[in-house]
C-alpha positions in Angstrom: 126.3 55.3 103.5 125.5 55.6 99.8 128.2 54.3 97.5 129.5 56.2 94.5 130.5 59.7 93.9 131.0 61.9 97.0 130.4 65.6 96.6 128.7 68.5 98.2 126.3 70.6 96.1 126.0 74.2 97.2 123.4 76.7 95.8 123.5 80.4 95.6 119.9 81.7 95.0 118.8 85.3 94.9 115.3 86.0 96.3 113.3 89.1 97.1 114.4 91.0 100.2 112.2 91.1 103.3 112.1 93.7 106.1 110.5 92.5 109.3 109.1 94.5 112.2 110.8 94.0 115.5 108.8 91.3 117.3 109.2 87.9 118.9 108.6 86.0 115.6 109.2 87.1 112.1 105.9 87.9 110.4 107.0 87.5 106.8 105.9 84.6 104.5 106.8 83.8 100.9 104.5 84.9 98.1 102.7 81.7 97.1 102.5 82.9 93.6 106.1 83.8 93.2 107.8 82.1 90.2 110.0 79.1 90.9 113.7 79.1 90.0 113.6 77.5 86.6 117.3 77.8 85.9 119.0 74.4 85.3 122.4 73.6 86.9 125.1 75.5 85.0 127.8 73.3 83.5 129.2 75.7 80.9 132.9 75.8 80.3 134.4 79.0 81.6 135.6 81.3 78.9 139.1 82.7 79.4 139.3 86.5 79.5 142.8 87.5 80.6 145.6 86.8 83.1 148.1 88.6 85.3 150.8 87.5 87.6 149.1 85.4 90.2 145.7 85.4 88.6 143.4 84.4 85.8 139.9 85.7 84.9 137.2 83.7 83.3 133.6 84.4 82.4 130.6 82.0 82.8 127.2 82.5 81.3 124.4 80.6 83.2 121.9 78.6 81.2 118.5 80.2 81.8 115.0 78.8 81.4 114.4 76.9 78.2 118.1 76.8 77.5 118.4 80.6 76.8 121.5 82.5 78.0 121.2 83.8 81.5 123.3 85.9 83.8 127.1 86.2 83.2 129.4 86.1 86.2 133.1 86.3 86.7 135.3 83.4 87.9 138.7 84.5 89.2 141.6 82.2 90.1 144.2 83.7 92.4 147.4 82.2 94.0 150.5 83.3 95.9 150.8 85.3 99.1 147.7 87.0 100.6 148.9 90.3 99.2 149.6 88.8 95.8 146.1 87.2 95.7 144.4 90.5 96.5 146.6 92.4 94.0 145.8 90.0 91.2 142.1 90.1 91.8 142.2 93.9 91.9 144.1 94.0 88.6 141.8 91.5 86.8 138.6 93.3 87.9 139.8 96.8 88.4 136.9 98.8 87.0 134.2 96.4 88.3 135.6 96.5 91.9 135.8 100.3 91.9 132.2 100.4 90.6 130.9 97.8 93.1 132.4 99.5 96.2 131.5 103.1 95.1 127.9 102.0 94.3 127.6 100.0 97.5 128.8 103.0 99.6 126.3 105.3 97.9 123.5 102.8 98.5 124.4 102.4 102.2 124.2 106.1 102.7 120.9 106.3 100.8 119.5 103.4 102.8 120.2 105.1 106.1 118.8 108.5 105.0 115.6 107.2 103.3 114.8 103.9 104.9 114.8 102.0 101.6 113.2 98.5 101.8 116.5 96.6 101.1 119.1 96.2 103.9 118.1 95.6 107.5 120.3 97.4 110.1 119.9 96.0 113.7 119.1 98.3 116.6 122.7 98.2 118.0 124.1 99.5 114.7 121.5 102.3 114.5 122.4 103.2 118.1 126.1 103.2 117.2 125.3 105.3 114.1 123.4 108.0 116.1 125.4 111.2 115.9 128.0 109.6 113.7 128.5 109.2 110.0 128.2 105.8 108.3 132.0 105.8 107.9 132.5 106.3 111.6 130.0 103.6 112.6 131.6 101.0 110.2 135.1 102.1 111.3 134.0 101.3 114.9 132.8 97.9 113.8 136.0 97.1 112.0 138.1 98.2 114.9 136.1 96.0 117.3 136.8 92.9 115.3 140.3 93.6 114.0 142.2 92.2 117.0 140.5 88.9 116.4 141.2 88.7 112.7 144.2 87.2 111.0 146.5 89.8 109.6 146.6 87.9 106.3 143.0 89.0 105.7 144.1 92.6 105.8 147.2 91.9 103.7 145.0 90.6 101.0 142.7 93.6 101.3 145.7 95.9 101.0 146.7 94.0 97.8 143.1 94.4 96.5 143.2 98.1 97.2 146.6 98.5 95.4 145.6 96.4 92.4 142.2 97.9 91.9 142.9 101.5 92.8 140.0 101.4 95.4 140.4 103.2 98.7 141.7 100.8 101.4 139.5 102.6 104.0 136.4 102.0 101.8 137.3 98.3 101.5 137.6 97.9 105.3 134.3 99.7 105.9 132.3 97.6 103.4 133.9 94.4 104.6 132.5 95.3 108.1 129.0 95.4 106.6 128.0 91.7 107.2 128.5 92.1 111.0 126.0 95.0 110.8 123.3 93.4 108.5 123.8 89.6 108.7 121.1 89.1 106.0 118.1 86.8 105.9 118.8 83.4 104.2 117.7 79.8 104.1 119.6 76.5 104.2 119.4 72.8 104.5 121.7 69.8 104.6 120.3 66.4 103.5 121.9 63.0 103.4 121.2 59.2 103.1 117.5 58.4 102.8 116.5 62.0 102.1 118.3 61.9 98.8 117.4 60.4 95.4 119.5 57.2 95.2 120.2 57.7 91.5 122.1 60.9 92.3 125.0 59.0 94.0 125.4 61.9 96.4 126.5 61.7 100.0 125.5 65.2 101.0 123.3 67.8 99.4 123.7 71.3 101.0 121.8 74.4 100.0 122.3 78.0 101.0 119.9 80.6 99.6 120.9 84.2 99.9 117.4 85.8 100.5 118.8 89.3 100.7 118.8 92.7 99.1 117.9 92.9 95.4 117.6 96.7 95.3 121.2 97.6 95.7 124.2 96.9 93.5 125.1 93.5 94.9 123.2 91.3 92.4 125.0 93.0 89.5 128.5 92.0 90.7 128.2 88.3 91.4 131.4 86.4 91.2 133.2 83.2 92.2 136.8 83.7 93.4 138.9 80.5 93.6 141.8 80.9 96.0 144.4 78.2 95.4 146.4 76.4 98.1 149.9 77.4 98.8 152.4 75.1 96.9 155.2 75.5 99.4 153.0 75.0 102.5 153.5 78.6 103.7 149.9 79.7 103.1 146.4 78.2 103.0 146.4 74.4 102.9 143.1 74.2 101.0 141.9 75.5 97.6 138.5 77.0 98.0 135.8 78.9 96.1 134.2 82.1 97.5 130.7 82.5 96.0 129.9 86.1 96.5 130.8 89.5 95.0 133.6 91.0 93.0 136.4 92.0 95.3 134.7 90.9 98.5 137.0 88.8 100.6 134.7 87.7 103.4 132.7 84.5 102.8 129.0 83.9 103.2 128.8 81.0 100.8 131.6 78.7 99.6 133.1 75.3 99.1 136.6 73.8 99.4 138.6 71.1 97.7 138.3 69.2 100.9 134.6 68.9 100.1 133.8 71.3 102.9 130.9 73.8 102.4 129.4 76.6 104.6 126.0 78.2 104.9 124.8 81.2 107.0 121.6 82.8 108.2 121.4 86.1 110.1 119.2 85.9 113.2 117.0 88.9 113.9 114.4 86.9 115.9 116.3 84.8 118.4 114.9 83.2 121.6 116.5 83.4 125.0 118.7 80.4 124.4 121.0 82.6 122.3 122.2 84.6 125.3 124.1 87.8 124.6 125.8 89.1 121.5 129.2 90.8 121.3 130.7 93.3 118.9 134.3 92.2 119.9 135.3 89.0 118.1 136.1 87.4 114.8 133.7 88.5 112.0 131.6 85.5 111.0 132.5 86.1 107.3 136.2 85.7 108.3 135.5 82.6 110.4 133.6 80.9 107.5 136.5 81.8 105.2 138.9 80.2 107.6 136.9 77.0 107.7 137.1 76.7 103.9 140.8 77.7 103.6 142.1 75.9 106.6 140.0 73.0 107.9 140.2 69.4 106.4 137.1 68.0 108.2 133.8 68.9 109.8 135.3 68.0 113.2 138.0 70.6 112.7 135.5 73.2 111.6 133.2 72.6 114.6 136.2 72.9 116.9 137.1 76.2 115.3 133.6 77.5 116.0 133.7 76.3 119.6 137.0 78.0 120.2 136.3 81.3 118.4 135.6 84.6 120.0 132.1 84.8 118.5 130.0 87.9 117.9 126.4 88.2 116.6 123.4 85.9 116.5 123.5 83.5 113.5 122.6 80.1 112.2 125.6 78.5 110.5 125.8 75.4 108.4 128.9 73.3 107.9 129.0 70.3 105.5 131.6 67.7 104.8 131.1 65.6 101.7 133.7 63.0 102.9 132.0 62.2 106.2 129.6 59.3 106.8 125.9 60.3 106.6 124.5 61.7 109.8 127.9 63.1 110.7 128.4 65.1 107.5 126.3 68.2 108.2 125.6 70.3 111.2 123.8 73.6 111.7 125.0 75.7 114.5 123.1 78.0 116.8 125.8 80.7 117.0 126.3 83.7 119.3 128.8 85.2 121.6 127.3 83.0 124.3 126.6 79.7 122.7 127.7 77.3 119.9 125.1 74.5 119.8 125.5 71.9 117.1 122.2 70.6 115.5 121.4 67.5 113.5 118.2 65.8 112.5 117.8 64.1 115.9 118.0 67.4 118.0 116.5 69.9 115.5 116.1 73.4 117.0 114.0 75.4 117.5 111.4 72.9 118.6 108.0 73.2 117.0 106.0 70.3 115.6 103.9 72.6 113.4 106.4 74.8 111.5 109.8 73.2 112.3 109.2 69.5 112.7 112.0 67.0 112.5 112.7 65.3 109.2 114.9 62.2 109.0 118.4 62.8 107.5 117.6 66.6 107.0 118.6 69.7 108.9 116.8 72.9 107.7 116.2 76.5 108.6 114.1 79.1 106.8 115.1 82.8 106.9 115.5 83.2 110.7 115.4 81.3 114.0 111.8 82.0 114.9 110.2 82.3 111.4 107.2 80.1 111.0 106.1 81.3 107.5 109.4 80.5 105.8 110.2 77.4 107.8 106.9 75.8 106.8 107.9 76.3 103.1 111.3 74.8 103.8 109.5 71.8 105.3 107.6 71.3 102.0 110.8 71.3 100.0 112.6 68.8 102.2 109.8 66.4 103.1 109.8 64.2 100.0 112.0 61.5 101.4 114.3 59.9 98.9 113.6 62.5 96.2 116.0 65.4 96.8 118.5 66.0 94.0 121.1 68.7 93.2 118.9 69.9 90.3 116.3 71.0 92.8 118.8 72.9 95.0 121.8 74.1 93.1 122.4 76.7 90.4 126.1 76.1 90.0 128.2 72.9 90.0 132.0 73.1 90.5 134.7 70.8 89.2 138.0 71.3 90.9 141.0 71.8 88.6 144.6 71.7 89.7 146.2 75.0 90.6 147.5 76.9 87.6 
């Protein structure tokens, strides 16, 4: 194990969206001439904007290429009961949350009616949609998962609705969207000899959100920091949700226990995934529970094992406290299986486009996706050279609760 500072680096990277034909393997491949991400790690001091009871709002401007100002995003701190957290976030970002959800809903309806090249809806959802409105199809999805979801999640959503003036039904429907789209993404976890020794890093974890850039999502980027309960009645962990304004589910995040999560939607599985289910805990809630509740990677993996799982995914869980080799796992995830993957049993097996790399677990865009996995190999292969600067766009320093 490398001595020195122990932390998990987590990246959120926007990339062009890809729509694949239904086939055994994904046919997409990255544009070899696409520009690299030239943004340095952002270490700007958040600028205070305003505060309400149970919440504070800050703004951060990323440093762009050549030191020029880049995108500005919101950083919201919330604390209290689940309802109070939601209400505070709604108050602090009232107009932005209203705009995000209204624009998202309009985009979803346009996507279905005109087959825009952004989101990807799986066959099961399109079949569910047949003869129904978008609202009815997402209501069905929400109802199928609600019995498996902690009521605190909906209490916070009710607070968000009351604080922002956004329809509660609209919030519930859009929060059901991840189960219907999943999204194409990339990830890796690297440790020990794969890392640059000068970085003094135990674990480097990346999650790239290679998803829709045509809809409103990219315009409402946000980090929401949910603080642990001081009296022990609520979440034991403080954690950061890297996502969108007013979106309570988690697809990227990190906790003060040095736990981090990654996720890839699987459109091209093999037979080892078994069957999917629509009745279970939404994966964006499960990942949120890992960050807000679990102290170690072992606890997170047990949570995944015990869960009523739903759709086909690849998850990633990292623990910056754990010894190298036990600090990151990817998970082949479905209603039927929860298989834990490390560098010694990398899946799927393919010596050409998904070859094992020591002290690295990686996945590119999907389960069976040669074109993107080959690119991920080229990123991860330089043994002993990986650094956070090559993988992360945001670093986070945990402050005590306000």
